[in-house]
BAFI-3210 file (N, C-alpha, C; in Angstrom, 3 decimals, decimal comma, padded with zeros to 6 digits):
// residues 189
n [1|2|3|4|5|6|7|8|9|10|11|12|13|14|15|16|17|18|19|20|21|22|23|24|25|26|27|28|29|30|31|32|33|34|35|36|37|38|39|40|41|42|43|44|45|46|47|48|49|50|51|52|53|54|55|56|57|58|59|60|61|62|63|64|65|66|67|68|69|70|71|72|73|74|75|76|77|78|79|80|81|82|83|84|85|86|87|88|89|90|91|92|93|94|95|96|97|98|99|100|101|102|103|104|105|106|107|108|109|110|111|112|113|114|115|116|117|118|119|120|121|122|123|124|125|126|127|128|129|130|131|132|133|134|135|136|137|138|139|140|141|142|143|144|145|146|147|148|149|150|151|152|153|154|155|156|157|158|159|160|161|162|163|164|165|166|167|168|169|170|171|172|173|174|175|176|177|178|179|180|181|182|183|184|185|186|187|188|189]
n.u [-015,391|-015,615|-013,730|-012,572|-010,915|-009,690|-009,051|-007,202|-005,602|-004,316|-003,662|-005,136|-007,922|-010,272|-012,755|-013,385|-012,300|-013,692|-015,961|-015,610|-014,922|-017,770|-019,674|-018,329|-018,688|-021,597|-021,946|-020,997|-018,328|-016,187|-013,936|-011,764|-009,390|-007,571|-006,230|-003,942|-002,529|-000,132|-001,189|001,302|002,906|004,301|001,883|001,055|-001,252|-002,819|-001,383|-001,597|-004,235|-004,470|-002,756|-004,134|-006,606|-008,223|-009,057|-012,229|-012,755|-013,401|-012,091|-013,143|-013,775|-014,341|-014,191|-012,448|-010,017|-009,408|-008,104|-006,046|-002,988|-002,877|-003,566|-002,115|-000,932|-003,498|-004,044|-001,837|-002,705|-005,216|-004,396|-003,129|-005,371|-006,717|-004,817|-004,960|-007,459|-009,720|-011,825|-012,961|-014,562|-016,227|-017,357|-018,740|-018,568|-018,561|-021,676|-022,571|-022,105|-019,300|-018,652|-015,892|-016,381|-017,999|-018,203|-018,987|-018,529|-016,121|-015,584|-016,532|-014,947|-012,551|-013,140|-013,676|-011,100|-009,635|-010,841|-010,284|-007,317|-007,162|-008,283|-006,603|-004,290|-005,168|-005,450|-002,834|-001,549|-003,003|-001,642|001,033|000,681|-000,441|002,007|003,920|002,664|002,817|005,445|006,190|005,169|006,272|005,898|006,399|007,634|008,795|009,216|010,861|013,901|014,552|016,972|018,971|018,288|019,656|022,374|023,862|023,905|025,158|027,352|028,585|028,680|030,351|032,756|033,360|034,271|032,683|031,419|030,326|028,204|026,883|026,227|024,500|022,300|022,024|020,570|018,522|018,781|019,656|022,427|023,326|022,451|023,632|026,364|025,657|025,409|027,813|029,931|028,725|029,481|032,069|032,718|032,018|033,805]
n.v [019,572|015,995|013,380|010,386|007,750|004,652|001,375|-001,445|-004,230|-006,513|-007,593|-010,025|-009,203|-008,357|-008,029|-006,467|-004,300|-003,848|-002,871|-000,708|001,003|001,149|002,032|004,650|005,748|005,856|007,454|009,776|010,653|012,372|011,672|008,837|007,452|004,121|001,597|-001,209|-001,815|-002,771|-001,017|000,024|-000,028|002,118|004,749|005,341|006,208|007,432|009,621|011,048|011,462|013,185|015,313|016,339|017,628|020,753|023,992|023,699|020,985|017,623|014,592|011,444|008,297|004,715|003,818|004,384|002,750|001,891|004,464|005,205|004,459|004,623|006,664|008,913|008,765|009,812|011,834|013,217|013,469|014,643|017,226|017,778|017,893|020,068|022,377|022,845|023,007|021,585|018,738|015,736|013,035|010,235|007,651|005,214|004,873|003,486|002,923|005,347|008,147|010,371|013,953|016,122|018,825|020,302|021,437|019,504|017,059|017,155|016,692|014,329|012,641|013,267|012,305|009,560|008,427|008,750|006,846|004,822|004,629|004,121|001,821|000,081|000,463|-000,528|-003,510|-004,204|-004,176|-006,175|-007,754|-008,211|-008,706|-011,077|-012,342|-012,251|-014,042|-016,311|-016,723|-017,215|-019,348|-021,037|-021,467|-019,301|-019,007|-017,011|-015,122|-017,186|-017,070|-016,212|-015,779|-016,996|-019,544|-020,041|-020,509|-023,142|-022,445|-019,725|-020,266|-022,469|-020,469|-018,328|-019,898|-020,552|-017,731|-016,083|-012,627|-010,802|-008,697|-009,885|-012,069|-011,699|-010,505|-012,786|-014,810|-013,570|-011,841|-009,485|-007,494|-006,934|-009,229|-011,211|-011,030|-011,177|-014,394|-015,097|-014,378|-015,954|-017,941|-018,155|-018,177|-020,754|-021,652]
n.w [-012,461|-012,531|-011,013|-011,473|-009,378|-009,995|-008,338|-008,051|-005,605|-007,677|-010,707|-010,743|-010,027|-011,620|-011,855|-009,906|-010,417|-012,432|-011,328|-009,750|-011,787|-012,772|-010,816|-010,513|-013,241|-013,194|-011,407|-012,459|-013,271|-015,769|-016,333|-015,740|-013,765|-014,030|-011,912|-011,533|-008,842|-005,723|-003,049|-001,509|-003,882|-006,678|-007,688|-010,221|-011,557|-010,029|-009,087|-011,866|-011,729|-009,616|-010,005|-012,661|-011,496|-011,151|-009,974|-007,797|-009,130|-008,182|-006,762|-007,322|-005,540|-004,972|-002,396|000,718|001,205|-001,466|-002,401|-000,474|001,492|003,792|007,260|006,936|004,679|003,425|004,427|003,104|000,314|000,691|001,334|-000,789|-002,595|-001,216|-001,751|-004,397|-004,364|-004,925|-004,048|-002,215|-002,747|-001,665|-002,220|-000,914|002,364|004,864|004,114|003,903|001,402|001,354|000,939|000,949|-000,027|001,871|005,058|006,733|005,647|005,511|008,301|008,766|007,208|008,932|011,136|010,631|009,392|011,610|013,230|011,901|011,655|014,882|015,140|013,536|014,922|017,176|016,210|015,828|018,103|019,231|017,932|018,673|021,370|020,684|019,785|021,684|023,628|021,987|021,908|024,777|025,317|023,826|021,120|018,870|016,077|014,199|011,282|008,508|007,408|003,941|002,899|003,711|002,956|000,573|001,074|000,395|-002,261|-002,567|-001,659|-003,461|-005,831|-004,793|-004,748|-007,829|-008,074|-008,815|-008,983|-006,086|-006,402|-008,619|-007,463|-005,819|-007,405|-008,875|-007,378|-006,164|-003,970|-000,690|-001,084|001,088|002,766|001,641|002,438|005,133|004,983|003,851|005,903|007,967|006,480|006,815|009,609|010,018|008,639]
ca.u [-015,209|-015,428|-012,400|-012,601|-009,738|-010,033|-007,751|-007,393|-004,245|-003,956|-004,520|-006,380|-009,287|-010,665|-014,463|-013,647|-011,860|-014,813|-017,412|-015,446|-015,144|-019,159|-019,488|-017,718|-019,616|-022,805|-021,605|-020,886|-017,117|-015,899|-012,452|-011,456|-008,266|-007,440|-004,646|-003,938|-001,180|-000,821|-001,128|002,469|003,332|004,155|000,783|001,266|-002,521|-003,678|-000,394|-002,003|-005,469|-004,225|-002,162|-004,996|-007,428|-008,346|-010,163|-013,531|-012,969|-013,836|-011,577|-014,149|-013,166|-015,297|-014,001|-011,090|-009,296|-008,827|-007,415|-005,035|-002,575|-003,203|-004,039|-000,682|-001,327|-004,704|-003,681|-000,965|-003,781|-006,210|-003,827|-002,821|-006,475|-006,789|-004,094|-005,258|-008,968|-010,465|-012,304|-012,554|-015,773|-015,861|-019,023|-019,000|-017,771|-019,361|-022,730|-022,909|-020,889|-018,671|-017,963|-015,175|-016,398|-018,459|-017,800|-019,781|-017,854|-014,453|-015,426|-017,011|-013,720|-011,539|-013,501|-013,711|-009,889|-009,042|-011,227|-009,633|-006,124|-007,496|-008,579|-005,317|-003,214|-005,665|-004,995|-001,266|-001,667|-003,442|-001,224|001,945|000,200|-000,330|003,297|004,560|002,226|003,174|006,906|006,569|004,705|007,646|005,677|006,289|009,418|008,888|009,241|011,641|014,628|014,624|018,304|019,990|017,956|020,502|023,671|024,743|024,574|026,148|028,947|028,874|029,005|031,759|033,886|033,193|034,666|031,283|031,380|029,407|027,224|026,448|025,900|023,079|021,552|021,218|020,115|017,556|018,937|020,202|023,861|023,358|022,050|024,723|027,121|025,608|025,763|029,181|030,333|028,512|030,220|033,591|032,712|031,908|035,095]
ca.v [018,208|015,146|013,195|008,807|006,964|003,132|000,607|-002,925|-004,661|-007,187|-007,810|-011,116|-008,534|-007,715|-007,911|-005,357|-003,068|-003,191|-002,779|000,256|001,564|001,160|003,066|006,253|006,324|006,208|008,669|011,347|010,854|012,582|010,979|007,731|007,038|002,909|000,983|-002,439|-002,015|-002,394|000,460|000,455|000,403|003,087|004,863|006,220|006,877|008,625|010,774|011,559|012,050|014,339|016,435|016,592|018,256|021,863|024,463|023,113|019,656|016,515|013,260|010,407|007,077|004,286|003,542|004,987|001,947|001,884|006,026|005,803|003,427|005,132|008,035|009,940|008,873|010,293|013,821|014,260|013,354|015,594|018,409|018,255|018,583|021,746|023,459|022,947|024,190|020,514|018,353|014,299|012,448|009,100|007,174|004,173|005,383|003,100|002,876|006,701|008,819|011,747|015,033|016,905|020,293|020,753|021,068|018,326|015,995|017,019|016,472|012,692|012,305|013,213|011,304|008,166|008,013|008,724|005,469|003,864|004,525|003,563|000,305|-000,368|000,413|-001,902|-004,813|-004,031|-004,342|-007,607|-009,019|-008,206|-009,584|-012,629|-013,061|-012,512|-015,148|-017,419|-016,652|-017,721|-020,709|-021,496|-021,421|-018,666|-018,888|-015,566|-015,330|-017,842|-016,660|-016,702|-015,496|-017,985|-020,739|-020,079|-020,504|-023,606|-021,506|-018,861|-020,923|-022,667|-019,155|-017,953|-020,869|-020,178|-016,442|-014,794|-011,339|-010,785|-008,180|-010,704|-013,095|-011,331|-010,289|-013,929|-015,157|-012,407|-011,784|-008,259|-007,521|-007,240|-010,915|-012,056|-010,755|-012,170|-015,514|-014,691|-014,225|-017,189|-019,446|-017,823|-018,523|-022,137|-022,612]
ca.w [-013,233|-011,685|-011,910|-010,629|-009,464|-009,361|-007,801|-007,549|-005,856|-008,311|-011,940|-010,800|-009,325|-012,994|-011,760|-008,722|-010,959|-013,345|-010,656|-009,526|-012,843|-013,230|-009,839|-010,905|-014,121|-012,534|-010,318|-013,339|-013,329|-016,687|-016,709|-014,973|-014,307|-013,186|-011,486|-010,447|-008,033|-004,639|-002,400|-001,282|-004,962|-007,476|-007,561|-011,284|-012,127|-008,747|-009,256|-013,074|-011,406|-008,807|-011,406|-013,692|-010,981|-011,325|-008,734|-008,103|-009,335|-007,338|-006,793|-006,566|-005,229|-004,446|-000,986|001,112|001,325|-002,860|-002,608|000,623|002,261|005,532|007,243|006,557|003,161|002,924|004,698|002,196|-000,753|001,035|001,123|-002,066|-003,034|-000,769|-002,299|-005,454|-004,615|-005,212|-002,811|-002,675|-002,891|-001,244|-002,689|-000,134|003,689|005,958|004,069|003,184|000,720|002,015|000,142|001,602|-000,552|003,078|006,300|007,430|004,869|005,896|009,961|008,745|006,817|009,553|012,121|009,963|009,051|012,890|013,797|010,824|012,433|016,086|014,848|012,971|016,417|018,181|015,623|016,116|019,848|019,812|017,105|019,267|022,531|020,342|019,286|023,106|024,343|021,464|022,654|026,039|025,130|022,991|019,656|017,883|015,354|013,360|009,608|007,996|006,922|003,003|002,075|004,081|002,884|-000,369|001,613|-000,594|-003,808|-002,339|-001,763|-005,037|-006,804|-004,660|-005,276|-008,784|-008,079|-009,178|-008,096|-005,083|-007,056|-009,469|-007,064|-004,707|-008,196|-009,714|-006,429|-005,777|-002,639|-001,158|-000,918|003,162|003,280|000,696|003,316|006,576|004,615|003,920|007,097|008,257|005,735|006,903|010,843|009,814|008,016]
c.u [-015,132|-014,352|-012,351|-011,269|-010,133|-008,802|-007,887|-005,875|-003,531|-004,586|-005,744|-007,919|-009,819|-011,707|-014,389|-013,206|-013,030|-016,291|-017,169|-015,569|-016,907|-019,603|-019,552|-018,486|-020,691|-023,072|-021,911|-019,532|-017,219|-014,942|-012,198|-010,220|-008,402|-006,382|-004,487|-002,791|-001,321|-000,443|000,206|003,437|002,934|002,549|000,599|-000,056|-003,143|-002,457|-001,159|-003,232|-005,032|-003,600|-003,039|-006,079|-006,932|-008,924|-011,409|-013,475|-013,136|-013,084|-012,360|-013,388|-014,176|-015,225|-012,687|-010,396|-008,532|-008,390|-006,220|-004,601|-002,816|-003,306|-002,907|-001,140|-002,571|-004,907|-003,118|-001,915|-004,854|-005,773|-003,376|-003,995|-007,028|-005,989|-004,485|-007,139|-009,949|-010,983|-012,418|-013,913|-015,148|-017,177|-019,397|-018,260|-019,027|-020,990|-023,460|-021,964|-020,638|-018,162|-017,345|-015,323|-017,350|-018,035|-017,761|-018,926|-016,143|-014,487|-015,512|-015,451|-012,696|-012,075|-013,203|-012,285|-009,192|-009,500|-010,712|-008,117|-006,061|-007,599|-007,140|-004,395|-003,616|-005,335|-003,578|-000,820|-001,810|-002,347|000,371|002,060|000,332|001,022|004,194|004,403|002,569|004,542|007,076|006,308|005,614|007,074|005,756|008,015|009,731|008,797|010,719|012,575|014,540|016,122|019,230|019,695|019,202|021,989|024,479|024,993|025,063|027,747|029,255|029,006|030,117|033,172|034,224|033,868|033,646|031,414|030,388|027,958|026,324|025,659|024,259|022,170|020,762|020,532|019,096|017,534|019,898|021,856|024,080|023,345|023,081|026,128|027,281|026,095|027,298|030,046|029,780|029,290|031,887|033,520|032,785|033,380|036,176]
c.v [017,011|014,033|011,686|008,255|005,735|002,284|-000,708|-003,303|-005,686|-007,302|-008,880|-010,451|-007,656|-007,207|-006,399|-003,955|-002,874|-002,522|-001,163|001,557|002,325|002,069|004,363|006,260|006,404|007,347|010,006|011,386|011,183|011,812|009,875|007,065|005,564|002,673|-000,428|-002,458|-001,704|-001,162|001,099|000,646|001,633|003,773|005,717|006,926|007,821|009,735|011,679|012,183|013,256|015,345|016,963|017,764|019,883|022,616|024,178|021,584|018,969|015,269|012,404|009,164|006,639|003,838|003,897|004,332|001,710|003,302|005,825|004,754|003,519|006,603|008,963|009,832|010,033|011,708|014,414|014,134|014,428|017,048|019,056|018,600|019,674|022,785|023,789|023,668|022,844|019,595|016,562|013,779|010,724|008,158|006,078|004,113|004,590|003,186|004,274|007,127|010,150|012,749|015,993|018,596|020,852|020,717|019,952|017,282|015,913|016,285|015,171|012,249|012,082|011,967|009,988|007,565|007,752|007,161|004,485|003,316|003,844|002,079|-000,531|-000,722|-000,522|-003,521|-004,826|-004,455|-005,993|-008,334|-009,107|-009,044|-010,938|-013,460|-013,244|-013,593|-016,472|-017,876|-017,222|-019,070|-021,320|-021,863|-020,940|-018,868|-017,891|-016,100|-016,209|-017,040|-017,212|-016,747|-016,580|-019,470|-021,183|-020,234|-021,531|-022,990|-020,411|-019,386|-021,148|-021,722|-018,629|-018,797|-020,766|-018,504|-015,747|-013,435|-011,204|-009,953|-009,074|-011,425|-012,980|-011,027|-011,768|-014,789|-014,761|-011,996|-010,000|-008,519|-007,653|-008,814|-011,476|-012,106|-011,421|-013,796|-015,918|-015,144|-015,330|-018,381|-019,113|-018,253|-019,949|-022,891|-023,123]
c.w [-012,145|-012,000|-010,899|-010,622|-008,835|-009,493|-007,114|-007,059|-006,394|-009,556|-012,117|-010,513|-010,581|-012,688|-010,463|-009,197|-011,685|-012,708|-009,925|-010,679|-013,379|-012,260|-010,112|-012,111|-013,717|-012,089|-011,053|-013,663|-015,087|-017,123|-015,342|-014,965|-013,401|-012,953|-010,880|-010,117|-006,504|-003,961|-001,727|-002,387|-005,074|-007,625|-009,071|-011,603|-011,150|-008,546|-010,269|-012,604|-010,774|-009,631|-012,419|-013,010|-011,183|-010,070|-009,163|-008,796|-007,883|-007,330|-006,401|-006,591|-004,735|-002,881|-000,791|001,170|-000,372|-003,044|-001,474|001,048|003,554|006,032|006,763|005,121|002,824|003,539|003,751|001,079|-000,346|000,828|000,143|-002,686|-002,928|-001,297|-003,763|-005,557|-004,771|-004,012|-003,075|-002,166|-002,399|-001,255|-001,399|001,123|004,721|005,702|003,298|002,179|001,583|000,874|000,894|001,203|000,758|004,237|007,057|006,920|005,219|007,552|009,825|008,355|007,949|011,030|011,995|010,194|010,739|013,530|012,930|011,600|013,928|016,008|014,300|014,297|017,068|017,694|016,119|017,539|020,376|019,404|018,259|020,699|022,338|020,204|020,821|023,467|023,551|021,960|023,846|026,232|024,437|021,328|018,550|017,484|014,605|011,999|009,198|007,136|005,384|002,652|002,709|003,932|001,280|-000,157|000,764|-001,952|-003,759|-002,492|-002,925|-005,799|-006,173|-004,772|-006,825|-009,078|-009,009|-008,679|-007,441|-005,466|-007,696|-008,913|-006,414|-005,907|-008,981|-008,478|-005,964|-004,404|-002,255|-000,940|000,851|003,092|002,375|002,158|004,671|006,309|004,183|004,896|007,940|007,958|006,606|008,577|010,865|009,788|008,809]
res [m|q|i|g|i|a|r|t|s|t|i|e|q|v|a|g|l|e|a|q|v|r|q|l|t|e|y|g|c|e|q|i|y|q|e|q|v|s|s|v|g|d|r|v|q|l|e|a|a|l|n|s|l|r|e|g|d|k|l|v|c|t|k|l|d|r|l|a|r|s|v|k|h|l|g|e|v|v|d|r|l|n|k|k|g|a|s|l|v|i|l|d|m|g|g|a|s|v|d|t|s|s|p|t|g|k|l|i|l|n|v|m|s|s|v|a|q|f|e|r|e|m|m|l|e|r|q|r|e|g|i|a|k|a|k|a|e|g|k|y|r|g|r|q|p|t|a|r|a|k|t|d|s|v|k|a|l|i|d|q|k|i|p|k|a|q|i|a|k|d|l|g|i|s|r|a|s|l|y|r|i|i|s|d|l|n|k|g|a]
***
């Protein structure tokens, strides 16, 4: 049995999800699991698809980035497939499809995922170099702290004797951020 998995990152990407479902249907998938969730979020439908696989089945996705969030995650998915005696088909892997039911397909997947990992590491290295250069030139400020922007609200709620856990919840900040703000307030007092 061929089981498809389709994913887009947001619910606004309806056309992308529909295109994936169409490709999976044309390929011959008898069952298609769909989800609209970030790759770092809980992948409920991917879990359901993996759990439904039996020996000899194929998990089919349109592109590698629709399936796995990283090389490590891909390895975990492939391990689960191997343990079940199932295989993976990626319909568009650089213009060609890859089927891990053959030794050649496994080799291609390993090479391509290694190249993807290498590209990611090179991109991160260039990013670090760019940040270092910007810092040296005094142009880099980093991410603006979001919790500290709520200092006035924190002070007002503390003055009202609102419990700290409630303050953190109401303002949508972590308790650690809340305690940093309180510490800063105490230093300034």
